C-alpha positions, -999 to 999 in steps of 0.1 A, spaced: 360 572 232 328 591 235 332 628 242 304 647 260 300 684 253 294 709 281 259 723 276 245 692 260 210 686 273 210 662 303 183 641 286 206 636 256 232 618 278 218 583 276 230 550 291 240 566 324 225 566 359 218 600 374 223 601 412 210 628 435 213 634 472 189 618 496 186 653 511 170 665 479 134 679 480 114 652 461 82 672 462 97 703 445 123 684 425 151 706 439 182 687 433 215 687 416 223 653 401 254 636 389 262 609 364 294 590 358 301 591 321 316 562 301 348 582 295 354 587 332 341 622 334 312 633 355 281 652 343 260 675 366 225 688 359 195 703 376 167 678 378 141 705 376 152 711 340 158 677 324 160 694 289 185 719 303 222 718 300 246 694 317 280 705 328 308 679 323 337 678 348 369 657 351 373 635 382 399 659 396 375 688 393 348 669 411 373 659 438 382 696 443 346 706 446 338 678 471 368 688 492 355 724 493 321 712 503 335 691 531 355 721 543 324 742 544 336 766 517 301 768 501 279 768 532 270 805 528 253 796 495 227 773 511 211 798 534 
């Protein structure tokens, strides 16, 4: 099984499809993007810095984050 290291450059994670929100700013490239990894984990990166680090999360960590987003727990960070 392939292991992906936290902090690896997003561009070094090959063979995955990065997905970003349709609400992202395409002109400025402001978006957080996610990729499902072959080992079942999920990588997250900032598309403005493709050579920057990717953070790797378990599915349960992503589920907890999405639950918090849905409940509005991070709304104050977007204003």
